C-alpha positions as CSV (number, residue, x, y, z in Angstrom):
1,M,-15.4,12.0,98.5
2,N,-12.8,14.8,99.0
3,L,-11.8,15.1,102.6
4,A,-9.1,17.9,102.0
5,K,-9.0,20.9,104.2
6,A,-7.4,24.1,103.0
7,V,-5.8,27.4,104.2
8,V,-6.3,30.3,101.8
9,F,-3.9,33.2,102.2
10,D,-3.9,36.8,101.1
11,L,-0.6,37.8,99.7
12,D,0.5,41.4,100.3
13,G,0.7,42.2,104.0
14,T,0.0,38.6,104.9
15,L,2.7,36.4,103.3
16,I,5.0,39.0,102.0
17,D,6.1,42.5,102.9
18,S,5.8,44.1,99.5
19,L,5.3,47.7,100.8
20,P,8.8,48.9,99.8
21,D,8.3,47.9,96.2
22,L,4.7,49.1,96.0
23,A,5.6,52.4,97.5
24,G,8.6,52.7,95.2
25,A,6.5,52.1,92.1
26,L,3.9,54.6,93.2
27,N,6.4,57.3,94.0
28,R,8.2,56.8,90.7
29,S,4.8,57.3,89.0
30,L,4.1,60.4,91.0
31,A,7.5,61.8,90.2
32,R,6.6,61.8,86.5
33,H,4.1,64.5,87.5
34,G,6.6,66.5,89.6
35,Q,5.2,65.1,92.9
36,G,7.4,64.3,95.9
37,P,7.3,60.9,97.5
38,I,4.7,59.5,99.9
39,V,6.2,57.9,102.9
40,Q,5.7,54.1,103.3
41,S,3.6,54.5,106.4
42,D,1.1,56.5,104.5
43,V,1.1,54.1,101.5
44,A,0.4,51.1,103.7
45,P,-3.3,51.9,104.3
46,M,-3.7,52.2,100.5
47,V,-2.7,48.6,99.9
48,G,-5.3,45.8,99.7
49,D,-7.6,46.6,96.8
50,G,-5.1,45.9,94.0
51,A,-2.6,47.9,92.1
52,K,-5.0,50.1,90.2
53,V,-6.8,51.3,93.4
54,L,-3.4,51.9,95.1
55,L,-2.4,54.2,92.2
56,Q,-5.8,56.0,92.4
57,K,-5.4,56.5,96.2
58,G,-1.8,57.7,95.8
59,Y,-2.7,60.2,93.1
60,A,-5.7,61.4,95.1
61,A,-3.5,62.1,98.1
62,C,-1.7,64.6,95.8
63,G,-4.9,66.0,94.3
64,L,-4.4,64.1,91.0
65,S,-6.2,61.4,89.0
66,P,-4.2,58.8,87.1
67,T,-4.7,58.4,83.4
68,D,-4.8,55.0,81.6
69,E,-1.3,55.8,80.5
70,D,-0.2,56.4,84.1
71,E,-1.7,53.0,85.1
72,A,0.0,51.1,82.2
73,I,3.4,52.7,83.1
74,F,2.9,52.0,86.8
75,L,2.0,48.4,86.3
76,A,4.9,47.8,84.0
77,D,7.3,49.5,86.3
78,Y,6.1,47.6,89.4
79,E,6.3,44.3,87.4
80,A,9.9,45.1,86.7
81,H,10.7,45.8,90.3
82,V,8.3,43.4,92.1
83,T,11.0,41.5,93.9
84,D,13.6,44.3,94.5
85,L,12.9,44.7,98.2
86,T,10.0,42.4,98.9
87,E,10.5,39.6,101.5
88,P,8.4,37.0,103.3
89,F,7.3,38.1,106.7
90,P,9.3,36.5,109.6
91,G,8.2,32.9,110.2
92,I,6.1,32.5,107.1
93,P,8.2,29.8,105.3
94,A,8.2,27.7,108.5
95,A,4.5,28.2,109.1
96,L,3.7,27.1,105.5
97,T,6.0,24.1,105.9
98,A,4.2,23.1,109.1
99,L,0.7,23.5,107.5
100,R,1.7,21.5,104.4
101,D,3.3,18.8,106.5
102,S,0.0,18.5,108.5
103,G,-1.8,17.7,105.2
104,Y,-3.5,21.1,104.5
105,R,-3.8,22.3,101.0
106,L,-2.6,25.9,100.6
107,A,-3.8,28.6,98.2
108,V,-3.4,32.3,97.5
109,C,-6.4,34.6,96.9
110,T,-5.0,38.1,96.1
111,N,-6.2,41.3,94.4
112,K,-2.7,41.6,93.0
113,P,-2.4,40.8,89.2
114,E,-1.8,37.1,89.0
115,V,1.4,37.4,86.9
116,S,3.0,39.6,89.6
117,A,1.7,37.3,92.4
118,R,3.3,34.2,90.8
119,K,6.5,36.1,90.0
120,V,7.1,37.2,93.5
121,L,6.1,33.8,95.0
122,A,8.6,32.1,92.7
123,A,11.4,34.6,93.5
124,L,10.9,34.1,97.2
125,D,10.8,30.3,97.0
126,L,7.2,30.2,98.2
127,E,5.4,29.1,95.0
128,A,5.9,25.4,95.6
129,F,3.8,25.6,98.8
130,F,0.6,26.5,96.9
131,D,-1.8,24.3,95.0
132,V,-3.8,27.3,93.7
133,V,-3.0,31.0,93.1
134,I,-5.8,33.2,91.8
135,G,-5.1,36.9,91.3
136,G,-7.3,39.9,91.1
137,D,-7.4,39.8,87.3
138,A,-8.1,36.0,87.0
139,T,-11.8,36.2,87.6
140,P,-14.5,38.8,87.2
141,Y,-14.5,39.2,91.0
142,R,-12.1,40.7,93.5
143,K,-12.0,40.7,97.3
144,P,-14.2,41.7,99.2
145,D,-16.5,39.9,96.7
146,P,-16.8,36.4,98.2
147,R,-17.0,34.9,94.7
148,H,-13.2,35.6,94.4
149,L,-12.6,33.2,97.3
150,Q,-15.3,30.8,96.0
151,A,-13.2,30.5,92.8
152,V,-10.2,29.5,94.9
153,L,-12.2,26.9,96.8
154,N,-13.7,25.5,93.6
155,A,-10.2,25.1,92.2
156,L,-9.1,23.3,95.3
157,D,-12.3,21.2,95.4
158,V,-12.7,22.2,99.1
159,T,-16.0,23.2,100.8
160,T,-16.5,26.3,102.8
161,T,-16.6,24.4,106.0
162,D,-13.2,22.9,105.3
163,A,-11.4,26.1,104.7
164,V,-9.8,29.0,106.6
165,M,-9.0,32.4,105.1
166,V,-5.9,34.2,106.4
167,G,-5.4,37.9,105.8
168,D,-4.3,41.3,107.0
169,H,-7.1,43.5,105.5
170,I,-10.8,44.1,106.1
171,N,-11.4,42.9,102.6
172,D,-10.1,39.4,103.6
173,M,-12.4,39.3,106.6
174,K,-15.4,40.5,104.5
175,T,-14.6,38.0,101.8
176,A,-14.5,35.1,104.3
177,A,-17.7,36.3,106.0
178,G,-19.5,36.3,102.7
179,L,-19.0,32.6,102.4
180,R,-19.2,31.9,106.2
181,V,-15.6,30.7,106.1
182,D,-13.5,31.0,109.2
183,A,-11.0,33.8,109.0
184,I,-7.7,34.6,110.8
185,F,-6.5,38.2,110.9
186,V,-2.7,38.7,111.0
187,T,-1.6,41.8,112.9
188,W,1.8,42.3,111.1
189,G,0.3,43.5,107.8
190,Y,-1.1,46.8,106.5
191,G,-4.7,46.8,107.5
192,R,-6.8,47.2,110.6
193,T,-9.9,45.3,111.7
194,D,-11.8,44.4,114.9
195,A,-11.7,40.7,113.9
196,M,-11.6,38.6,117.0
197,T,-9.6,35.7,115.7
198,R,-6.1,37.0,115.2
199,V,-2.4,36.1,115.4
200,D,0.6,38.3,116.1
201,Q,3.3,35.8,114.9
202,A,3.4,33.4,112.0
203,A,4.4,30.6,114.3
204,Q,0.9,30.8,115.9
205,L,-0.9,30.0,112.6
206,P,-0.6,26.1,112.5
207,A,-2.1,25.6,116.0
208,L,-4.9,28.1,115.3
209,V,-5.7,26.5,112.0
210,D,-5.8,23.1,113.7
211,R,-8.3,24.4,116.2
212,L,-10.6,25.9,113.6
213,L,-10.5,23.0,111.2
214,G,-9.9,20.2,113.6
């Protein structure tokens, strides 16, 4: 019988501050059409549904619609610059270390393309913490569809009652709710929600996970 318990993390806005590189790729794409840059604070609310939706929202803000060619160029450009300015949020490596040392299995459930997710995790020395990484293009489902999270739990061989979802976006909270998985909202990211269970610092995560799964 598997007695493992797991913590499943969103990536962008939860583990890593990728906004500078995401905004940079979006603005380089818009510049191809003669558009000026969108400031990072305005790009932040566009993050969370994957790169394709980010591009669509960025173009819509300028009264445009991206073509398939725009999308292909944007994705290739972002892939080339995915680790230029991206960094883990403060305290994340220490929190992951504490969770792993306590025996929790760790995973990433992200709408980001899986190749990009794995590339940035490796570049930031975070990849070794995670038993499973499933990106938005790895299954037919994407957050907030709970089947995306279910694919992660299946890969971990962990039940819904033995898992916690950690994220910064309403999509993460809805995904967890769809499986009746406990969720923790982190306030340092890009999204907003009225979720009751939240943390303001990464150092608070291990104790809260212990309380929810203990």
